[in-house]
C-alpha positions in Angstrom: 19.1 9.4 76.4 18.3 6.9 73.7 21.2 4.6 72.7 20.8 3.6 69.1 22.7 0.7 67.4 23.7 2.1 64.0 25.3 -1.1 63.0 24.3 -1.8 59.3 26.5 -4.6 58.5 26.4 -7.0 55.6 29.6 -8.5 57.0 27.8 -9.1 60.6 25.1 -10.9 58.6 27.6 -13.0 56.7 29.5 -13.8 60.2 26.3 -14.8 61.9 25.3 -17.1 59.0 28.6 -18.9 58.7 28.7 -19.7 62.3 26.6 -22.8 60.9 28.2 -25.2 58.7 26.9 -28.5 57.5 28.6 -31.3 58.9 26.2 -34.4 58.4 26.8 -37.1 56.0 24.4 -36.4 53.2 24.9 -39.1 50.9 21.7 -40.7 51.8 19.8 -37.6 50.5 21.6 -37.9 47.2 20.6 -41.6 46.9 16.9 -40.4 47.8 16.9 -37.7 45.2 18.2 -39.6 42.5 16.0 -42.8 43.2 12.6 -41.5 43.8 10.0 -41.3 41.0 9.3 -37.4 42.0 11.0 -35.0 44.1 8.5 -32.3 45.9 10.2 -29.3 47.5 7.7 -27.3 49.5 7.6 -24.4 52.1 5.5 -21.3 52.4 6.4 -17.5 52.6 10.3 -17.1 52.5 10.7 -20.9 52.9 8.8 -21.3 49.9 11.1 -19.1 48.0 13.9 -21.3 49.1 11.9 -24.4 48.1 11.3 -23.0 44.6 14.9 -22.0 44.1 16.1 -25.5 45.0 13.6 -27.1 42.8 14.5 -25.1 39.7 18.2 -25.9 40.4 17.5 -29.6 40.7 15.6 -29.6 37.4 18.4 -27.6 35.8 21.0 -30.3 36.7 18.8 -33.0 35.3 16.4 -34.0 38.2 13.5 -33.6 35.6 10.7 -35.0 38.0 11.0 -32.0 40.4 8.1 -30.0 41.7 8.2 -26.7 43.5 5.7 -25.1 46.0 3.5 -23.8 43.1 3.0 -27.2 41.4 2.6 -29.6 44.3 0.8 -32.7 43.1 -2.6 -33.5 44.6 -1.7 -37.1 45.0 1.5 -38.4 46.7 2.8 -41.9 46.6 5.5 -44.2 48.1 8.0 -43.6 45.4 7.8 -39.7 46.0 10.3 -37.5 48.2 9.0 -34.7 49.9 11.6 -32.0 51.1 9.8 -29.7 53.5 11.2 -26.4 54.7 10.1 -24.7 57.9 12.2 -23.0 60.5 9.5 -23.3 63.3 8.5 -26.8 61.9 4.8 -25.6 62.8 3.8 -23.7 59.5 0.2 -24.9 58.9 0.2 -25.3 55.3 3.5 -27.0 55.2 2.3 -29.5 57.8 -0.9 -30.1 55.9 1.3 -31.1 52.9 3.5 -33.2 54.9 0.4 -35.0 56.4 -0.9 -35.9 52.9 2.5 -37.2 51.8 2.8 -39.2 54.9 -0.7 -40.7 54.3 0.4 -41.5 50.6 3.6 -43.3 52.0 6.2 -40.7 50.6 9.5 -40.3 52.3 9.7 -37.0 54.0 12.9 -35.0 54.8 12.5 -31.8 56.7 14.6 -28.8 57.1 13.8 -27.0 60.5 15.3 -25.4 63.6 13.3 -27.5 65.9 13.7 -31.2 66.1 10.7 -31.6 68.4 8.5 -29.7 66.1 5.2 -31.3 64.5 7.0 -31.3 61.1 10.1 -33.0 62.5 7.9 -35.7 64.2 6.1 -36.4 60.7 9.5 -36.6 59.0 11.5 -39.7 58.1 14.7 -37.6 58.3 15.6 -34.2 59.8 18.0 -31.9 58.6 18.8 -29.5 61.4 19.4 -25.8 60.3 20.0 -23.6 63.5 18.1 -20.3 63.6 16.4 -18.1 66.0 13.4 -19.5 67.8 10.2 -17.9 68.3 10.7 -15.0 70.7 8.7 -13.6 73.4 7.2 -10.0 73.1 10.6 -8.4 73.2 12.6 -5.9 71.4 15.5 -7.5 69.5 17.6 -4.2 69.5 17.8 -4.5 73.4 19.1 -8.1 72.7 21.8 -6.8 70.3 22.6 -4.1 72.7 23.2 -6.4 75.5 25.0 -8.7 73.3 22.6 -11.6 73.5 24.3 -14.6 71.7 21.1 -15.8 70.2 19.8 -12.4 69.0 19.6 -12.3 65.1 20.9 -9.6 63.0 17.5 -9.3 61.3 14.2 -10.4 62.9 12.5 -13.7 62.9 13.7 -16.6 60.5 16.3 -14.8 58.5 19.3 -17.0 60.1 17.4 -20.1 59.3 16.2 -18.9 55.9 19.8 -17.8 54.7 21.4 -21.0 56.1 19.1 -23.3 54.5 19.4 -21.8 51.1 23.2 -22.0 51.3 22.9 -25.5 52.4 20.6 -26.3 49.6 22.8 -24.7 47.1 25.7 -26.4 48.5 23.7 -29.8 48.0 23.4 -28.9 44.4 27.1 -28.6 44.1 27.5 -31.9 45.9 25.1 -33.8 43.6 27.5 -32.4 40.8 30.3 -34.0 42.6 31.9 -31.5 44.9 32.4 -31.8 48.7 29.4 -30.4 50.6 31.3 -28.3 53.1 33.8 -27.0 50.6 30.9 -25.8 48.5 29.2 -24.1 51.4 32.5 -22.4 52.3 32.9 -21.1 48.8 29.5 -19.7 48.8 30.0 -17.9 51.8 33.4 -16.7 50.7 31.9 -15.4 47.4 29.4 -13.3 49.4 32.1 -12.1 51.6 34.4 -10.8 48.7 31.8 -8.0 48.3 30.6 -5.3 50.8 28.0 -2.6 49.8 29.2 1.0 50.4 27.2 2.7 53.2 25.7 5.2 50.9 23.8 2.4 49.3 21.6 1.9 52.4 21.0 5.6 52.5 20.1 6.1 48.7 17.8 3.0 48.7 16.0 4.2 52.0 15.5 7.6 50.4 13.9 6.6 47.3 11.6 3.8 48.6 8.1 4.9 49.9 7.7 4.9 53.6 5.3 3.3 55.8 2.1 5.1 56.4 -1.5 4.8 57.9 -2.8 6.2 54.6 -0.2 4.6 52.2 -0.7 5.5 48.5 2.8 5.1 47.2 3.9 1.6 46.6 7.0 -0.2 45.8 7.0 -3.0 42.9 9.8 -5.4 42.5 10.9 -7.0 39.4 13.3 -9.6 38.7 13.6 -13.1 36.9 15.2 -16.4 37.6 17.1 -16.4 41.0 17.0 -12.5 40.9 13.4 -12.9 41.0 13.4 -15.2 44.1 15.7 -12.7 45.8 13.1 -10.0 44.8 10.4 -12.1 46.5 12.3 -12.6 49.5 12.8 -8.9 49.8 9.2 -8.0 49.0 8.0 -10.3 51.8 10.4 -8.7 54.4 9.8 -4.8 53.3 6.1 -5.5 53.4 6.6 -6.6 57.1 8.5 -3.6 58.1 6.1 -1.2 59.7 4.5 -0.6 63.1 1.1 0.4 64.6 -1.6 1.0 62.0 1.0 2.0 59.2 1.9 -0.3 56.3 4.0 -0.4 53.3 2.6 -1.1 50.0 4.9 -3.7 48.1 4.2 -5.7 45.3 6.1 -8.3 43.3 5.5 -7.9 39.9 4.3 -11.4 39.1 1.9 -11.4 42.0 -1.5 -12.6 41.0 -4.0 -9.7 40.2 -3.2 -6.3 38.6 -0.1 -4.6 39.4 -0.5 -1.0 38.1 2.3 1.6 38.4 1.2 5.2 39.4 2.9 8.4 39.8 5.5 8.6 42.6 5.5 4.9 42.9 8.9 3.2 43.0 9.9 0.4 40.7 13.0 -1.8 41.9 14.6 -3.8 39.3 17.0 -6.7 40.3 18.7 -7.6 37.1 22.4 -8.6 37.1 22.6 -8.8 33.4 20.8 -5.4 33.0 18.3 -7.3 30.8 16.9 -5.1 27.9 13.5 -6.5 28.7 13.5 -4.9 32.0 15.0 -1.7 30.6 11.8 -1.5 28.5 9.6 -2.0 31.5 11.6 0.6 33.5 11.1 3.2 30.7 7.3 2.4 30.7 7.2 2.8 34.4 8.9 6.3 34.0 6.2 7.3 31.6 3.7 7.0 34.3 5.7 9.2 36.6 7.2 6.5 38.7 10.7 6.4 40.0 13.2 3.5 39.1 15.8 2.0 41.1 18.0 -0.7 39.8 20.4 -3.5 41.2 22.7 -4.7 38.6 26.3 -5.6 37.9 26.5 -3.3 34.7 26.9 0.3 35.0 27.1 0.8 31.4 23.7 -0.3 30.3 20.4 0.8 29.0 18.8 -0.2 32.1 21.1 1.9 34.4 20.8 4.7 32.2 17.1 5.0 32.6 17.1 4.6 36.3 17.0 7.2 39.0 19.1 5.2 41.2 21.7 2.5 40.3 23.3 0.2 42.7 26.2 -1.8 41.4 26.8 -5.3 42.8 29.4 -7.2 41.0 29.3 -10.8 40.0 26.9 -11.4 37.2 28.3 -13.3 34.1 26.8 -13.2 30.7 26.6 -16.3 28.9 25.8 -16.2 25.1 24.2 -19.5 24.2 21.5 -19.9 21.7 18.2 -20.3 23.1 19.2 -19.1 26.6 17.3 -16.4 28.3 19.3 -13.6 30.2 17.6 -14.6 33.5 18.5 -18.2 34.3 19.5 -20.7 36.9 23.0 -21.8 36.5 23.8 -25.4 36.9 26.8 -24.3 39.2 25.6 -22.2 42.3 28.9 -20.3 42.4 27.8 -18.5 39.3 25.0 -16.9 41.5 27.5 -14.5 43.0 25.4 -11.3 42.1 22.2 -12.7 43.4 23.4 -14.1 46.8 25.4 -10.8 47.4 22.2 -8.8 46.6 20.2 -11.1 48.9 22.7 -10.3 51.7 22.7 -6.7 51.0 18.8 -6.4 51.1 18.7 -8.5 54.2 21.1 -6.1 55.9 19.0 -3.1 54.3 16.0 -4.5 56.3 18.0 -4.3 59.6 19.0 -0.7 58.7 15.3 0.5 58.1 14.2 -1.3 61.4 16.8 0.6 63.4 16.3 3.9 61.7 12.6 3.6 62.1 12.6 1.9 65.6 10.6 -1.0 64.5 10.7 -3.9 66.9 10.3 -7.8 66.1 6.8 -7.5 67.8 5.8 -4.8 65.1 7.0 -7.0 62.2 5.3 -10.3 63.9 2.0 -8.3 63.6 2.3 -8.0 59.9 2.9 -11.8 59.4 0.4 -13.8 57.4 -2.5 -15.4 59.8 -3.2 -18.1 57.2 -0.1 -20.1 56.7 
């Protein structure tokens, strides 16, 4: 008899992430950020998405000379600060950037789970964010079944990534004058105030194309601002979610190259504000025979009305200011409730699919990039 853990749990993921809380004095990093000529925030993959989010928040609160992973300078100098993000501390591209920064005399701060990693050894200061270590070739469902305390709810670096993101958002609040640990706990509480209904998992799974050896149907994920970063997070993880020779075709809409929508494809829109712009794109996708799924805070909207599936996640506030786009990074991270709740829902959805399709961590590792 096969015993399965049908434990789709948004709450379990929150509990796992919140077992870590930042405790160290971080006044030194505030001084470094404010006194450096340039702040460069770097990572690759999902760590790169975190770096992008933090860089954009820093610029939004007035740290103008901040550069994210997509605009890293070619030349580093002694007045620069590099914040490098890598759970393993061994990601090759991140190490390459850190080495160049070291040669240029820049101050390097790393966020990692391994204090003895190559990245940590290159760094002037290390911020330890605990997460899952690299695993042996084993099935993480068995670890969950046995109750192994180090087993993450979802595969590979999820615990590190989510904790690192919440830490850095709390650091934004700290720079704005709030207490770090209070800001961190407030973000956890905001995420915890919502729990997605169980049918959300079933309906989203039903509409999304499945992995196949001869995959033709694809998923294209749309989003802007912090919602866009959540979309990139999800597209990376969803793309890895297959086994054997099967694959899932997943695109983020702003990926380089042409992203054409075809009949029976699925367009997943993440837009808390139910943007009119995305409603127009959704209508265009429908004319090509694609299905549209939407995650938003507003049921009564043009975007929700045009979709085949609408999942409501509360928390998005609409600010009516002249010159302000509907997709934006707020100065205060607590106004990112919709995006953070959506992120945790989609992370727990990955776990749901992995259990449903009996996909192991070994399977997922086989789909990871060989070039970063």
